[in-house]
Biopython code that builds the backbone (N, CA, C, O; Angstrom):
import numpy as np
from Bio.PDB.StructureBuilder import StructureBuilder

atoms = [
    (1, "MET", "N", (137.677, 135.197, 211.166)),
    (1, "MET", "CA", (138.184, 134.516, 210.004)),
    (1, "MET", "C", (137.531, 133.129, 209.950)),
    (1, "MET", "O", (137.363, 132.471, 210.977)),
    (2, "SER", "N", (137.173, 132.705, 208.761)),
    (2, "SER", "CA", (136.585, 131.378, 208.596)),
    (2, "SER", "C", (137.260, 130.692, 207.411)),
    (2, "SER", "O", (136.930, 130.963, 206.256)),
    (3, "TYR", "N", (138.203, 129.805, 207.702)),
    (3, "TYR", "CA", (138.982, 129.144, 206.662)),
    (3, "TYR", "C", (138.305, 127.840, 206.254)),
    (3, "TYR", "O", (137.889, 127.055, 207.107)),
    (4, "SER", "N", (138.198, 127.611, 204.939)),
    (4, "SER", "CA", (137.564, 126.378, 204.460)),
    (4, "SER", "C", (138.386, 125.686, 203.381)),
    (4, "SER", "O", (137.824, 125.044, 202.494)),
    (5, "GLY", "N", (139.688, 125.808, 203.444)),
    (5, "GLY", "CA", (140.554, 125.114, 202.499)),
    (5, "GLY", "C", (140.518, 125.737, 201.118)),
    (5, "GLY", "O", (139.850, 126.745, 200.886)),
    (6, "THR", "N", (141.251, 125.113, 200.205)),
    (6, "THR", "CA", (141.246, 125.559, 198.815)),
    (6, "THR", "C", (140.576, 124.488, 197.959)),
    (6, "THR", "O", (140.250, 123.407, 198.448)),
    (7, "GLY", "N", (140.375, 124.793, 196.696)),
    (7, "GLY", "CA", (139.631, 123.904, 195.810)),
    (7, "GLY", "C", (140.189, 122.507, 195.654)),
    (7, "GLY", "O", (139.420, 121.569, 195.444)),
    (8, "ASN", "N", (141.507, 122.328, 195.750)),
    (8, "ASN", "CA", (142.060, 120.997, 195.529)),
    (8, "ASN", "C", (142.304, 120.217, 196.824)),
    (8, "ASN", "O", (142.788, 119.086, 196.775)),
    (9, "GLU", "N", (141.982, 120.794, 197.963)),
    (9, "GLU", "CA", (142.176, 120.110, 199.234)),
    (9, "GLU", "C", (140.920, 119.324, 199.613)),
    (9, "GLU", "O", (139.800, 119.699, 199.266)),
    (10, "LYS", "N", (141.139, 118.225, 200.334)),
    (10, "LYS", "CA", (140.030, 117.385, 200.787)),
    (10, "LYS", "C", (139.833, 117.619, 202.283)),
    (10, "LYS", "O", (140.786, 117.527, 203.057)),
    (11, "ALA", "N", (138.609, 117.918, 202.689)),
    (11, "ALA", "CA", (138.309, 118.133, 204.108)),
    (11, "ALA", "C", (138.226, 116.783, 204.818)),
    (11, "ALA", "O", (137.552, 115.862, 204.356)),
    (12, "VAL", "N", (138.925, 116.686, 205.950)),
    (12, "VAL", "CA", (138.931, 115.470, 206.761)),
    (12, "VAL", "C", (138.748, 115.901, 208.211)),
    (12, "VAL", "O", (139.411, 116.831, 208.671)),
    (13, "ALA", "N", (137.858, 115.238, 208.930)),
    (13, "ALA", "CA", (137.712, 115.521, 210.357)),
    (13, "ALA", "C", (138.981, 115.069, 211.071)),
    (13, "ALA", "O", (139.561, 114.044, 210.714)),
    (14, "ALA", "N", (139.410, 115.818, 212.067)),
    (14, "ALA", "CA", (140.639, 115.475, 212.798)),
    (14, "ALA", "C", (140.579, 114.041, 213.322)),
    (14, "ALA", "O", (141.597, 113.350, 213.341)),
    (15, "SER", "N", (139.405, 113.590, 213.743)),
    (15, "SER", "CA", (139.269, 112.226, 214.273)),
    (15, "SER", "C", (139.491, 111.160, 213.196)),
    (15, "SER", "O", (139.750, 110.002, 213.525)),
    (16, "ASP", "N", (139.393, 111.529, 211.926)),
    (16, "ASP", "CA", (139.587, 110.577, 210.830)),
    (16, "ASP", "C", (141.019, 110.531, 210.315)),
    (16, "ASP", "O", (141.335, 109.736, 209.430)),
    (17, "LEU", "N", (141.888, 111.378, 210.864)),
    (17, "LEU", "CA", (143.282, 111.344, 210.444)),
    (17, "LEU", "C", (143.914, 110.034, 210.905)),
    (17, "LEU", "O", (143.633, 109.549, 212.002)),
    (18, "SER", "N", (144.764, 109.470, 210.061)),
    (18, "SER", "CA", (145.418, 108.204, 210.386)),
    (18, "SER", "C", (146.865, 108.249, 209.926)),
    (18, "SER", "O", (147.341, 109.279, 209.447)),
    (19, "ARG", "N", (147.554, 107.141, 210.071)),
    (19, "ARG", "CA", (148.969, 107.091, 209.686)),
    (19, "ARG", "C", (149.168, 107.363, 208.205)),
    (19, "ARG", "O", (150.259, 107.761, 207.797)),
    (20, "THR", "N", (148.135, 107.155, 207.384)),
    (20, "THR", "CA", (148.266, 107.432, 205.952)),
    (20, "THR", "C", (148.399, 108.928, 205.677)),
    (20, "THR", "O", (148.839, 109.321, 204.596)),
    (21, "HIS", "N", (148.025, 109.760, 206.637)),
    (21, "HIS", "CA", (148.110, 111.206, 206.467)),
    (21, "HIS", "C", (149.457, 111.783, 206.896)),
    (21, "HIS", "O", (149.765, 112.932, 206.579)),
    (22, "VAL", "N", (150.268, 110.992, 207.618)),
    (22, "VAL", "CA", (151.578, 111.471, 208.058)),
    (22, "VAL", "C", (152.434, 111.742, 206.815)),
    (22, "VAL", "O", (152.540, 110.901, 205.922)),
    (23, "GLY", "N", (153.029, 112.912, 206.780)),
    (23, "GLY", "CA", (153.859, 113.313, 205.647)),
    (23, "GLY", "C", (153.117, 114.145, 204.615)),
    (23, "GLY", "O", (153.736, 114.720, 203.720)),
    (24, "LEU", "N", (151.800, 114.214, 204.731)),
    (24, "LEU", "CA", (151.023, 115.015, 203.783)),
    (24, "LEU", "C", (150.938, 116.462, 204.249)),
    (24, "LEU", "O", (151.014, 116.746, 205.445)),
    (25, "THR", "N", (150.782, 117.364, 203.300)),
    (25, "THR", "CA", (150.631, 118.779, 203.598)),
    (25, "THR", "C", (149.173, 119.057, 203.941)),
    (25, "THR", "O", (148.262, 118.616, 203.240)),
    (26, "VAL", "N", (148.966, 119.795, 205.030)),
    (26, "VAL", "CA", (147.616, 120.103, 205.500)),
    (26, "VAL", "C", (147.491, 121.591, 205.796)),
    (26, "VAL", "O", (148.479, 122.315, 205.920)),
    (27, "SER", "N", (146.258, 122.009, 205.901)),
    (27, "SER", "CA", (145.960, 123.352, 206.390)),
    (27, "SER", "C", (144.753, 123.235, 207.307)),
    (27, "SER", "O", (143.881, 122.392, 207.096)),
    (28, "PHE", "N", (144.708, 124.082, 208.321)),
    (28, "PHE", "CA", (143.586, 124.068, 209.255)),
    (28, "PHE", "C", (143.600, 125.367, 210.048)),
    (28, "PHE", "O", (144.582, 126.110, 210.049)),
    (29, "GLN", "N", (142.489, 125.615, 210.720)),
    (29, "GLN", "CA", (142.343, 126.818, 211.526)),
    (29, "GLN", "C", (142.187, 126.400, 212.988)),
    (29, "GLN", "O", (141.088, 126.038, 213.407)),
    (30, "PRO", "N", (143.273, 126.445, 213.773)),
    (30, "PRO", "CA", (143.190, 125.987, 215.160)),
    (30, "PRO", "C", (142.445, 126.948, 216.095)),
    (30, "PRO", "O", (141.960, 126.537, 217.149)),
    (31, "ASP", "N", (142.356, 128.214, 215.712)),
    (31, "ASP", "CA", (141.591, 129.190, 216.492)),
    (31, "ASP", "C", (141.058, 130.244, 215.526)),
    (31, "ASP", "O", (141.343, 130.184, 214.330)),
    (32, "GLU", "N", (140.303, 131.189, 216.019)),
    (32, "GLU", "CA", (139.651, 132.130, 215.104)),
    (32, "GLU", "C", (140.601, 133.133, 214.453)),
    (32, "GLU", "O", (140.190, 133.852, 213.542)),
    (33, "PHE", "N", (141.871, 133.203, 214.898)),
    (33, "PHE", "CA", (142.812, 134.177, 214.365)),
    (33, "PHE", "C", (143.938, 133.576, 213.534)),
    (33, "PHE", "O", (144.715, 134.316, 212.932)),
    (34, "THR", "N", (144.043, 132.245, 213.489)),
    (34, "THR", "CA", (145.210, 131.595, 212.898)),
    (34, "THR", "C", (144.813, 130.565, 211.846)),
    (34, "THR", "O", (143.858, 129.811, 212.034)),
    (35, "VAL", "N", (145.551, 130.537, 210.740)),
    (35, "VAL", "CA", (145.448, 129.463, 209.759)),
    (35, "VAL", "C", (146.841, 128.859, 209.649)),
    (35, "VAL", "O", (147.826, 129.577, 209.473)),
    (36, "VAL", "N", (146.918, 127.543, 209.754)),
    (36, "VAL", "CA", (148.191, 126.831, 209.745)),
    (36, "VAL", "C", (148.325, 126.039, 208.445)),
    (36, "VAL", "O", (147.382, 125.381, 208.005)),
    (37, "PHE", "N", (149.503, 126.112, 207.843)),
    (37, "PHE", "CA", (149.850, 125.307, 206.674)),
    (37, "PHE", "C", (151.118, 124.550, 207.046)),
    (37, "PHE", "O", (152.077, 125.163, 207.514)),
    (38, "GLY", "N", (151.148, 123.251, 206.852)),
    (38, "GLY", "CA", (152.343, 122.492, 207.191)),
    (38, "GLY", "C", (152.237, 121.039, 206.793)),
    (38, "GLY", "O", (151.231, 120.594, 206.239)),
    (39, "ARG", "N", (153.296, 120.311, 207.085)),
    (39, "ARG", "CA", (153.367, 118.879, 206.767)),
    (39, "ARG", "C", (153.248, 118.107, 208.080)),
    (39, "ARG", "O", (153.953, 118.399, 209.046)),
    (40, "ILE", "N", (152.353, 117.121, 208.106)),
    (40, "ILE", "CA", (152.137, 116.340, 209.320)),
    (40, "ILE", "C", (153.347, 115.450, 209.581)),
    (40, "ILE", "O", (153.762, 114.665, 208.728)),
    (41, "GLY", "N", (153.902, 115.594, 210.785)),
    (41, "GLY", "CA", (155.006, 114.743, 211.214)),
    (41, "GLY", "C", (154.523, 113.599, 212.084)),
    (41, "GLY", "O", (155.109, 112.516, 212.074)),
    (42, "ALA", "N", (153.451, 113.832, 212.841)),
    (42, "ALA", "CA", (152.892, 112.804, 213.721)),
    (42, "ALA", "C", (151.465, 113.172, 214.075)),
    (42, "ALA", "O", (151.078, 114.340, 214.054)),
    (43, "ILE", "N", (150.694, 112.150, 214.400)),
    (43, "ILE", "CA", (149.310, 112.330, 214.834)),
    (43, "ILE", "C", (149.136, 111.537, 216.123)),
    (43, "ILE", "O", (149.496, 110.361, 216.184)),
    (44, "ALA", "N", (148.590, 112.169, 217.144)),
    (44, "ALA", "CA", (148.326, 111.483, 218.413)),
    (44, "ALA", "C", (146.856, 111.649, 218.756)),
    (44, "ALA", "O", (146.314, 112.754, 218.714)),
    (45, "ARG", "N", (146.228, 110.553, 219.092)),
    (45, "ARG", "CA", (144.835, 110.600, 219.539)),
    (45, "ARG", "C", (144.818, 110.584, 221.061)),
    (45, "ARG", "O", (145.458, 109.753, 221.706)),
    (46, "LYS", "N", (144.073, 111.519, 221.604)),
    (46, "LYS", "CA", (143.923, 111.585, 223.047)),
    (46, "LYS", "C", (142.429, 111.633, 223.338)),
    (46, "LYS", "O", (141.623, 111.945, 222.462)),
    (47, "GLU", "N", (142.077, 111.322, 224.569)),
    (47, "GLU", "CA", (140.674, 111.396, 224.944)),
    (47, "GLU", "C", (140.178, 112.819, 224.729)),
    (47, "GLU", "O", (140.702, 113.763, 225.320)),
    (48, "GLY", "N", (139.187, 112.964, 223.897)),
    (48, "GLY", "CA", (138.612, 114.275, 223.649)),
    (48, "GLY", "C", (139.299, 115.104, 222.579)),
    (48, "GLY", "O", (138.919, 116.255, 222.368)),
    (49, "GLY", "N", (140.303, 114.555, 221.892)),
    (49, "GLY", "CA", (140.956, 115.361, 220.868)),
    (49, "GLY", "C", (142.033, 114.633, 220.095)),
    (49, "GLY", "O", (142.335, 113.466, 220.345)),
    (50, "VAL", "N", (142.596, 115.349, 219.158)),
    (50, "VAL", "CA", (143.657, 114.833, 218.303)),
    (50, "VAL", "C", (144.769, 115.874, 218.294)),
    (50, "VAL", "O", (144.501, 117.069, 218.174)),
    (51, "THR", "N", (146.004, 115.429, 218.419)),
    (51, "THR", "CA", (147.139, 116.342, 218.357)),
    (51, "THR", "C", (147.904, 116.082, 217.073)),
    (51, "THR", "O", (148.246, 114.942, 216.756)),
    (52, "ILE", "N", (148.167, 117.153, 216.340)),
    (52, "ILE", "CA", (148.941, 117.074, 215.105)),
    (52, "ILE", "C", (150.281, 117.752, 215.365)),
    (52, "ILE", "O", (150.329, 118.908, 215.785)),
    (53, "ALA", "N", (151.370, 117.025, 215.113)),
    (53, "ALA", "CA", (152.710, 117.601, 215.202)),
    (53, "ALA", "C", (153.173, 117.887, 213.778)),
    (53, "ALA", "O", (153.076, 117.033, 212.898)),
    (54, "LEU", "N", (153.673, 119.092, 213.567)),
    (54, "LEU", "CA", (154.130, 119.481, 212.238)),
    (54, "LEU", "C", (155.621, 119.227, 212.088)),
    (54, "LEU", "O", (156.391, 119.421, 213.029)),
    (55, "GLU", "N", (156.025, 118.792, 210.899)),
    (55, "GLU", "CA", (157.428, 118.560, 210.577)),
    (55, "GLU", "C", (158.142, 119.881, 210.373)),
    (55, "GLU", "O", (157.586, 120.811, 209.789)),
    (56, "GLY", "N", (159.373, 119.966, 210.854)),
    (56, "GLY", "CA", (160.236, 121.088, 210.532)),
    (56, "GLY", "C", (159.916, 122.396, 211.205)),
    (56, "GLY", "O", (160.515, 123.413, 210.853)),
    (57, "VAL", "N", (159.000, 122.428, 212.159)),
    (57, "VAL", "CA", (158.670, 123.697, 212.803)),
    (57, "VAL", "C", (159.626, 123.970, 213.954)),
    (57, "VAL", "O", (160.278, 125.013, 213.979)),
    (58, "ASP", "N", (159.718, 123.063, 214.892)),
    (58, "ASP", "CA", (160.623, 123.178, 216.038)),
    (58, "ASP", "C", (160.590, 124.562, 216.687)),
    (58, "ASP", "O", (161.634, 125.072, 217.094)),
    (59, "GLY", "N", (159.423, 125.171, 216.791)),
    (59, "GLY", "CA", (159.277, 126.460, 217.457)),
    (59, "GLY", "C", (159.830, 127.645, 216.688)),
    (59, "GLY", "O", (159.952, 128.736, 217.244)),
    (60, "ALA", "N", (160.166, 127.452, 215.418)),
    (60, "ALA", "CA", (160.723, 128.548, 214.616)),
    (60, "ALA", "C", (159.707, 129.662, 214.445)),
    (60, "ALA", "O", (158.530, 129.408, 214.189)),
    (61, "GLY", "N", (160.159, 130.879, 214.586)),
    (61, "GLY", "CA", (159.284, 132.031, 214.377)),
    (61, "GLY", "C", (158.134, 132.120, 215.359)),
    (61, "GLY", "O", (157.121, 132.757, 215.069)),
    (62, "GLY", "N", (158.273, 131.498, 216.507)),
    (62, "GLY", "CA", (157.218, 131.550, 217.505)),
    (62, "GLY", "C", (156.043, 130.644, 217.207)),
    (62, "GLY", "O", (155.016, 130.718, 217.881)),
    (63, "LEU", "N", (156.179, 129.790, 216.205)),
    (63, "LEU", "CA", (155.091, 128.863, 215.866)),
    (63, "LEU", "C", (155.168, 127.612, 216.726)),
    (63, "LEU", "O", (156.252, 127.069, 216.938)),
    (64, "PRO", "N", (154.032, 127.154, 217.220)),
    (64, "PRO", "CA", (154.054, 125.878, 217.937)),
    (64, "PRO", "C", (154.287, 124.728, 216.955)),
    (64, "PRO", "O", (153.890, 124.806, 215.793)),
    (65, "ALA", "N", (154.927, 123.671, 217.428)),
    (65, "ALA", "CA", (155.190, 122.508, 216.587)),
    (65, "ALA", "C", (154.033, 121.523, 216.622)),
    (65, "ALA", "O", (153.992, 120.592, 215.818)),
    (66, "HIS", "N", (153.095, 121.713, 217.540)),
    (66, "HIS", "CA", (151.951, 120.806, 217.609)),
    (66, "HIS", "C", (150.678, 121.577, 217.961)),
    (66, "HIS", "O", (150.711, 122.635, 218.590)),
    (67, "TYR", "N", (149.570, 121.005, 217.532)),
    (67, "TYR", "CA", (148.257, 121.629, 217.742)),
    (67, "TYR", "C", (147.286, 120.573, 218.236)),
    (67, "TYR", "O", (147.209, 119.481, 217.673)),
    (68, "SER", "N", (146.548, 120.893, 219.282)),
    (68, "SER", "CA", (145.490, 120.014, 219.778)),
    (68, "SER", "C", (144.182, 120.479, 219.159)),
    (68, "SER", "O", (143.809, 121.648, 219.259)),
    (69, "LEU", "N", (143.496, 119.546, 218.521)),
    (69, "LEU", "CA", (142.257, 119.869, 217.823)),
    (69, "LEU", "C", (141.113, 119.007, 218.341)),
    (69, "LEU", "O", (141.328, 117.857, 218.725)),
    (70, "PRO", "N", (139.900, 119.552, 218.354)),
    (70, "PRO", "CA", (138.749, 118.715, 218.696)),
    (70, "PRO", "C", (138.514, 117.699, 217.572)),
    (70, "PRO", "O", (138.887, 117.960, 216.429)),
    (71, "PRO", "N", (137.907, 116.558, 217.873)),
    (71, "PRO", "CA", (137.711, 115.512, 216.866)),
    (71, "PRO", "C", (136.938, 115.973, 215.630)),
    (71, "PRO", "O", (137.149, 115.435, 214.543)),
    (72, "THR", "N", (136.060, 116.943, 215.773)),
    (72, "THR", "CA", (135.243, 117.391, 214.640)),
    (72, "THR", "C", (135.911, 118.477, 213.806)),
    (72, "THR", "O", (135.378, 118.881, 212.773)),
    (73, "GLN", "N", (137.083, 118.955, 214.249)),
    (73, "GLN", "CA", (137.793, 120.011, 213.529)),
    (73, "GLN", "C", (138.121, 119.561, 212.109)),
    (73, "GLN", "O", (138.647, 118.465, 211.911)),
    (74, "GLN", "N", (137.817, 120.394, 211.127)),
    (74, "GLN", "CA", (138.155, 120.085, 209.741)),
    (74, "GLN", "C", (139.628, 120.393, 209.482)),
    (74, "GLN", "O", (140.119, 121.475, 209.806)),
    (75, "VAL", "N", (140.320, 119.422, 208.893)),
    (75, "VAL", "CA", (141.704, 119.573, 208.467)),
    (75, "VAL", "C", (141.679, 119.368, 206.961)),
    (75, "VAL", "O", (141.087, 118.402, 206.479)),
    (76, "TYR", "N", (142.302, 120.249, 206.223)),
    (76, "TYR", "CA", (142.263, 120.197, 204.758)),
    (76, "TYR", "C", (143.570, 119.596, 204.255)),
    (76, "TYR", "O", (144.648, 120.148, 204.474)),
    (77, "VAL", "N", (143.457, 118.454, 203.578)),
    (77, "VAL", "CA", (144.612, 117.675, 203.149)),
    (77, "VAL", "C", (144.863, 117.898, 201.667)),
    (77, "VAL", "O", (143.955, 117.777, 200.844)),
    (78, "GLN", "N", (146.116, 118.229, 201.337)),
    (78, "GLN", "CA", (146.515, 118.343, 199.934)),
    (78, "GLN", "C", (146.498, 116.944, 199.335)),
    (78, "GLN", "O", (146.856, 115.980, 200.011)),
    (79, "PRO", "N", (146.089, 116.819, 198.081)),
    (79, "PRO", "CA", (146.117, 115.484, 197.474)),
    (79, "PRO", "C", (147.550, 114.968, 197.375)),
    (79, "PRO", "O", (148.480, 115.711, 197.063)),
    (80, "ASP", "N", (147.696, 113.686, 197.646)),
    (80, "ASP", "CA", (148.992, 113.021, 197.528)),
    (80, "ASP", "C", (149.165, 112.653, 196.058)),
    (80, "ASP", "O", (148.501, 111.744, 195.560)),
    (81, "MET", "N", (150.052, 113.355, 195.369)),
    (81, "MET", "CA", (150.191, 113.181, 193.919)),
    (81, "MET", "C", (150.581, 111.757, 193.537)),
    (81, "MET", "O", (150.103, 111.248, 192.523)),
    (82, "LEU", "N", (151.431, 111.102, 194.318)),
    (82, "LEU", "CA", (151.838, 109.740, 194.000)),
    (82, "LEU", "C", (150.652, 108.787, 194.095)),
    (82, "LEU", "O", (150.450, 107.956, 193.210)),
    (83, "THR", "N", (149.865, 108.903, 195.165)),
    (83, "THR", "CA", (148.696, 108.038, 195.328)),
    (83, "THR", "C", (147.672, 108.322, 194.237)),
    (83, "THR", "O", (147.097, 107.392, 193.672)),
    (84, "ASN", "N", (147.438, 109.605, 193.932)),
    (84, "ASN", "CA", (146.481, 109.943, 192.878)),
    (84, "ASN", "C", (146.928, 109.382, 191.537)),
    (84, "ASN", "O", (146.110, 108.846, 190.789)),
    (85, "THR", "N", (148.205, 109.497, 191.225)),
    (85, "THR", "CA", (148.732, 108.986, 189.959)),
    (85, "THR", "C", (148.607, 107.476, 189.911)),
    (85, "THR", "O", (148.229, 106.911, 188.885)),
    (86, "GLU", "N", (148.925, 106.817, 191.025)),
    (86, "GLU", "CA", (148.841, 105.358, 191.082)),
    (86, "GLU", "C", (147.410, 104.885, 190.855)),
    (86, "GLU", "O", (147.191, 103.934, 190.105)),
    (87, "SER", "N", (146.426, 105.536, 191.493)),
    (87, "SER", "CA", (145.038, 105.105, 191.322)),
    (87, "SER", "C", (144.548, 105.403, 189.909)),
    (87, "SER", "O", (143.750, 104.638, 189.367)),
    (88, "THR", "N", (145.005, 106.496, 189.302)),
    (88, "THR", "CA", (144.631, 106.804, 187.922)),
    (88, "THR", "C", (145.166, 105.727, 186.981)),
    (88, "THR", "O", (144.452, 105.275, 186.086)),
    (89, "ILE", "N", (146.406, 105.319, 187.176)),
    (89, "ILE", "CA", (146.999, 104.277, 186.333)),
    (89, "ILE", "C", (146.242, 102.963, 186.515)),
    (89, "ILE", "O", (145.967, 102.273, 185.533)),
    (90, "LYS", "N", (145.902, 102.608, 187.750)),
    (90, "LYS", "CA", (145.146, 101.372, 188.007)),
    (90, "LYS", "C", (143.782, 101.422, 187.323)),
    (90, "LYS", "O", (143.346, 100.432, 186.735)),
    (91, "ASP", "N", (143.104, 102.574, 187.396)),
    (91, "ASP", "CA", (141.799, 102.717, 186.742)),
    (91, "ASP", "C", (141.921, 102.543, 185.237)),
    (91, "ASP", "O", (141.120, 101.837, 184.624)),
    (92, "LEU", "N", (142.917, 103.181, 184.642)),
    (92, "LEU", "CA", (143.114, 103.073, 183.191)),
    (92, "LEU", "C", (143.471, 101.649, 182.791)),
    (92, "LEU", "O", (142.982, 101.154, 181.775)),
    (93, "PHE", "N", (144.310, 100.988, 183.568)),
    (93, "PHE", "CA", (144.693, 99.606, 183.278)),
    (93, "PHE", "C", (143.466, 98.698, 183.346)),
    (93, "PHE", "O", (143.300, 97.811, 182.509)),
    (94, "GLY", "N", (142.603, 98.922, 184.352)),
    (94, "GLY", "CA", (141.367, 98.141, 184.471)),
    (94, "GLY", "C", (140.460, 98.327, 183.264)),
    (94, "GLY", "O", (139.856, 97.364, 182.792)),
    (95, "LYS", "N", (140.355, 99.553, 182.758)),
    (95, "LYS", "CA", (139.525, 99.820, 181.578)),
    (95, "LYS", "C", (140.099, 99.137, 180.344)),
    (95, "LYS", "O", (139.350, 98.601, 179.528)),
    (96, "VAL", "N", (141.423, 99.151, 180.200)),
    (96, "VAL", "CA", (142.060, 98.470, 179.067)),
    (96, "VAL", "C", (141.794, 96.974, 179.158)),
    (96, "VAL", "O", (141.485, 96.344, 178.146)),
    (97, "GLN", "N", (141.907, 96.395, 180.351)),
    (97, "GLN", "CA", (141.633, 94.973, 180.523)),
    (97, "GLN", "C", (140.188, 94.648, 180.157)),
    (97, "GLN", "O", (139.932, 93.654, 179.476)),
    (98, "ASP", "N", (139.250, 95.467, 180.598)),
    (98, "ASP", "CA", (137.837, 95.236, 180.269)),
    (98, "ASP", "C", (137.611, 95.306, 178.764)),
    (98, "ASP", "O", (136.874, 94.494, 178.204)),
    (99, "ASN", "N", (138.246, 96.281, 178.107)),
    (99, "ASN", "CA", (138.105, 96.410, 176.658)),
    (99, "ASN", "C", (138.678, 95.199, 175.933)),
    (99, "ASN", "O", (138.107, 94.728, 174.950)),
    (100, "LEU", "N", (139.804, 94.699, 176.422)),
    (100, "LEU", "CA", (140.417, 93.524, 175.789)),
    (100, "LEU", "C", (139.575, 92.272, 176.003)),
    (100, "LEU", "O", (139.503, 91.425, 175.112)),
    (101, "ARG", "N", (138.942, 92.137, 177.152)),
    (101, "ARG", "CA", (138.070, 90.978, 177.418)),
    (101, "ARG", "C", (136.844, 91.010, 176.507)),
    (101, "ARG", "O", (136.363, 89.965, 176.067)),
    (102, "GLY", "N", (136.347, 92.203, 176.231)),
    (102, "GLY", "CA", (135.158, 92.356, 175.393)),
    (102, "GLY", "C", (135.454, 92.214, 173.912)),
    (102, "GLY", "O", (134.538, 92.021, 173.114)),
    (103, "HIS", "N", (136.713, 92.307, 173.537)),
    (103, "HIS", "CA", (137.109, 92.227, 172.122)),
    (103, "HIS", "C", (137.235, 90.766, 171.719)),
    (103, "HIS", "O", (137.900, 89.990, 172.405)),
    (104, "LYS", "N", (136.602, 90.382, 170.610)),
    (104, "LYS", "CA", (136.592, 88.983, 170.192)),
    (104, "LYS", "C", (137.448, 88.759, 168.961)),
    (104, "LYS", "O", (137.097, 87.976, 168.080)),
    (105, "GLY", "N", (138.541, 89.433, 168.910)),
    (105, "GLY", "CA", (139.425, 89.247, 167.760)),
    (105, "GLY", "C", (138.945, 90.042, 166.573)),
    (105, "GLY", "O", (138.154, 90.974, 166.713)),
    (106, "ASP", "N", (139.424, 89.675, 165.408)),
    (106, "ASP", "CA", (139.071, 90.373, 164.168)),
    (106, "ASP", "C", (137.652, 90.002, 163.773)),
    (106, "ASP", "O", (137.370, 88.839, 163.486)),
    (107, "GLN", "N", (136.770, 90.967, 163.757)),
    (107, "GLN", "CA", (135.355, 90.682, 163.487)),
    (107, "GLN", "C", (134.948, 91.069, 162.071)),
    (107, "GLN", "O", (133.763, 91.257, 161.797)),
    (108, "ARG", "N", (135.911, 91.188, 161.175)),
    (108, "ARG", "CA", (135.567, 91.486, 159.787)),
    (108, "ARG", "C", (135.060, 90.223, 159.122)),
    (108, "ARG", "O", (135.555, 89.134, 159.412)),
    (109, "PRO", "N", (134.085, 90.345, 158.236)),
    (109, "PRO", "CA", (133.592, 89.137, 157.560)),
    (109, "PRO", "C", (134.653, 88.555, 156.640)),
    (109, "PRO", "O", (135.456, 89.282, 156.055)),
    (110, "ASP", "N", (134.643, 87.222, 156.522)),
    (110, "ASP", "CA", (135.598, 86.555, 155.652)),
    (110, "ASP", "C", (135.228, 86.789, 154.186)),
    (110, "ASP", "O", (134.060, 86.682, 153.813)),
    (111, "ASN", "N", (136.195, 87.099, 153.382)),
    (111, "ASN", "CA", (135.985, 87.239, 151.947)),
    (111, "ASN", "C", (136.460, 85.960, 151.288)),
    (111, "ASN", "O", (137.661, 85.721, 151.155)),
    (112, "VAL", "N", (135.506, 85.143, 150.878)),
    (112, "VAL", "CA", (135.844, 83.859, 150.292)),
    (112, "VAL", "C", (135.756, 83.914, 148.799)),
    (112, "VAL", "O", (136.009, 82.913, 148.128)),
]
sb = StructureBuilder()
sb.init_structure("model")
sb.init_model(0)
sb.init_chain("A")
sb.init_seg("    ")
for serial, (resi, resn, name, xyz) in enumerate(atoms, 1):
    if name == "N":
        sb.init_residue(resn, " ", resi, " ")
    sb.init_atom(name, np.array(xyz, "f"), 0.0, 1.0, " ", f" {name:<3s}", serial, name[0])
structure = sb.get_structure()
């Protein structure tokens, strides 16, 4: 099996995961037979690897609650809708500001 995420997920190397990824939904393939989908509860960096602890697993259904991954392992992160919406609003606000700066008032010729 070779898992490469879905179209809306962003590939991130395990070594690049940070506290900003805690709470986000991820998917990854820890071994050749398993694909994991879950929400990151914690990230621990260790010499030679990264450990991801999943929220709400607690060994349910025989699933491990944490996975040790090599630093180069690809982890596929679902987009954070709140962050995406916030950046879209900021971009649009910036464009409106630029348009207003470029506007020089009413540019119709005076009818005298």
